[in-house]
C-alpha positions as CSV (number, residue, x, y, z in Angstrom):
1,X,18.3,-4.2,8.7
2,X,19.9,-5.6,5.6
3,X,18.1,-5.5,2.6
4,X,18.0,-9.6,1.8
5,X,16.8,-9.8,5.2
6,X,14.0,-7.5,5.3
7,X,12.8,-9.0,2.3
8,X,12.6,-12.4,4.1
9,X,11.3,-11.4,7.3
10,X,8.6,-9.0,6.2
11,X,5.5,-10.5,6.5
12,X,1.8,-9.3,6.4
13,X,0.6,-8.2,9.3
14,X,-3.4,-8.4,10.1
15,X,-3.2,-7.5,14.0
16,X,-2.0,-4.5,15.7
17,X,-0.9,-3.3,19.1
18,X,-3.2,-0.4,20.1
19,X,0.0,2.2,20.2
20,X,0.0,4.7,17.5
21,X,2.7,4.9,14.8
22,X,4.3,8.3,15.4
23,X,4.2,11.1,12.7
24,X,7.8,11.1,12.7
25,X,8.1,7.6,11.9
26,X,5.6,7.7,9.5
27,X,7.5,10.4,7.6
28,X,10.5,8.5,7.7
29,X,8.8,5.7,5.9
30,X,7.6,7.9,3.2
31,X,11.0,9.3,2.9
32,X,12.3,5.9,2.0
33,X,9.1,5.0,0.0
34,X,9.8,8.0,-2.4
35,X,12.7,6.3,-4.1
36,X,10.3,3.8,-5.4
37,X,10.9,3.6,-9.5
38,X,7.9,4.7,-11.4
39,X,6.9,5.5,-15.1
40,X,9.2,7.9,-16.7
41,X,10.1,9.0,-13.0
42,X,6.5,10.4,-13.1
43,X,6.2,9.7,-9.1
44,X,2.5,9.4,-9.0
45,X,2.3,7.6,-5.4
46,X,0.9,9.9,-2.6
47,X,0.1,8.5,0.8
48,X,-2.6,9.6,3.0
49,X,-2.7,8.4,6.5
50,X,-6.1,8.3,8.0
51,X,-5.9,8.4,11.8
52,X,-9.2,9.9,12.3
53,X,-11.0,6.6,14.3
54,X,-14.4,7.7,12.8
55,X,-13.0,7.6,9.0
56,X,-11.4,4.3,9.7
57,X,-14.5,2.8,11.3
58,X,-16.5,3.8,8.2
59,X,-13.9,2.7,5.9
60,X,-14.1,-0.8,7.5
61,X,-17.9,-0.9,7.7
62,X,-18.7,0.6,4.7
63,X,-16.1,0.4,2.0
64,X,-14.8,-3.5,1.6
65,X,-17.4,-4.8,-0.2
66,X,-18.8,-7.2,2.5
67,X,-15.1,-8.6,2.8
68,X,-15.3,-9.1,7.0
69,X,-11.6,-10.1,7.2
70,X,-10.4,-6.5,5.7
71,X,-13.3,-5.1,8.1
72,X,-11.4,-6.8,11.1
73,X,-7.9,-5.3,10.0
74,X,-8.8,-2.0,9.2
75,X,-10.9,-1.9,12.4
76,X,-7.8,-2.7,14.6
77,X,-5.1,-0.8,13.1
78,X,-3.7,2.3,14.4
79,X,-3.4,3.7,11.0
80,X,-4.7,3.1,7.5
81,X,-2.5,4.6,4.9
82,X,-4.6,5.4,1.3
83,X,-2.1,5.0,-1.4
84,X,-3.3,6.8,-3.9
85,X,-2.0,7.6,-7.6
86,X,-2.1,10.6,-9.9
87,X,-4.7,9.5,-12.9
88,X,-3.7,9.7,-16.5
89,X,0.2,10.1,-15.8
90,X,1.7,6.3,-15.5
91,X,1.6,4.9,-19.3
92,X,0.6,8.3,-21.1
93,X,2.7,10.8,-23.4
94,X,2.3,14.2,-23.0
95,X,-0.3,14.4,-25.7
96,X,-2.2,12.3,-23.9
97,X,-1.7,9.2,-26.0
98,X,-0.8,5.4,-24.8
99,X,3.2,4.6,-24.8
100,X,2.7,0.8,-25.2
101,X,0.0,-1.7,-25.2
102,X,-0.4,-1.6,-21.6
103,X,-2.1,1.7,-21.6
104,X,-2.9,2.8,-18.4
105,X,-2.5,-0.4,-16.5
106,X,1.0,1.2,-15.6
107,X,-0.5,3.1,-13.0
108,X,-1.3,-0.1,-10.9
109,X,2.1,-1.2,-12.0
110,X,3.7,1.7,-10.1
111,X,1.4,1.7,-7.1
112,X,2.4,-2.2,-6.5
113,X,5.9,-1.1,-6.3
114,X,5.2,1.9,-4.1
115,X,3.1,-0.1,-1.6
116,X,6.1,-2.7,-1.5
117,X,8.5,-0.3,-1.1
118,X,6.5,1.2,1.7
119,X,5.6,-2.0,3.5
120,X,9.4,-3.0,3.4
121,X,10.2,0.7,4.7
122,X,7.9,0.2,7.5
123,X,9.0,-3.2,8.3
124,X,12.8,-1.3,8.9
125,X,11.2,0.9,11.6
126,X,9.6,-2.0,13.2
127,X,6.1,-1.0,12.1
128,X,4.0,-3.8,10.1
129,X,1.4,-3.8,7.0
130,X,-0.6,-5.1,5.2
131,X,-1.7,-4.3,1.7
132,X,-5.3,-4.8,1.1
133,X,-6.8,-4.8,-2.1
134,X,-10.7,-5.6,-1.8
135,X,-12.2,-2.1,-1.4
136,X,-14.9,0.4,-3.2
137,X,-12.6,2.7,-4.3
138,X,-15.4,5.2,-4.9
139,X,-16.3,5.0,-1.3
140,X,-12.9,5.6,0.0
141,X,-12.5,8.5,-1.9
142,X,-16.0,9.8,-0.7
143,X,-14.6,9.1,3.1
144,X,-11.6,10.5,2.8
145,X,-12.4,13.8,0.4
146,X,-10.0,12.7,-2.1
147,X,-9.5,15.2,-4.8
148,X,-10.6,14.7,-8.6
149,X,-7.6,13.4,-10.8
150,X,-6.5,11.0,-7.8
151,X,-6.9,7.1,-8.0
152,X,-7.3,5.0,-4.8
153,X,-4.7,2.3,-5.7
154,X,-4.3,0.4,-2.6
155,X,-5.0,0.5,1.5
156,X,-2.1,-0.4,3.7
157,X,-3.0,-1.1,7.5
158,X,-0.5,-0.2,9.5
159,X,0.8,-0.4,12.9
160,X,3.0,-2.3,16.0
161,X,2.7,-5.8,15.3
162,X,0.6,-7.9,17.8
163,X,1.9,-10.9,16.6
164,X,4.2,-11.8,13.4
165,X,3.1,-15.0,11.6
166,X,5.5,-17.5,10.3
167,X,6.7,-17.4,6.8
168,X,4.6,-19.1,3.9
169,X,6.1,-21.8,1.8
170,X,8.0,-20.1,-0.9
171,X,8.2,-21.8,-4.6
172,X,11.7,-23.2,-5.3
173,X,14.2,-21.2,-7.6
174,X,13.7,-24.3,-10.0
175,X,9.8,-23.6,-10.1
176,X,10.6,-19.8,-10.7
177,X,13.2,-19.4,-12.9
178,X,13.7,-20.8,-16.6
179,X,16.3,-19.7,-19.3
180,X,15.7,-19.2,-23.1
């Protein structure tokens, strides 16, 4: 798929077919996602694919802060990708000090780039995704037994699309761009 076409046609998919995404396909998606840029090439993004129906059920029921829409999305996906980041790397110098006034916010910046790269790579493989941000990080970490030193950055519901929504209206170039 050509890049511009992929960017313009990727949608947040919230309803999935029951068919599982193969490990081979997920590995191809992550192989492309590995090329996402990161703070000083720290490559802190890591992808944990939750396939265990009981863990998916628990995350949907216990870890979405009461946001029912996320409960439904997670309960209906074949694979739930937990995007995790290594703590205390992005934005830090080797001595532990911050490099910029943004301090540790670079971790989430890098996670966002990694999530979008994952979503585009998935789209290229015919896999739909939606990046979810309303969740209880500590509860998700507990359910998936996340090791110390890792942070849950995002949840990405993934699977084969059961429907493809139309493109939302986009702002014009004139609204988005200015020169100074």
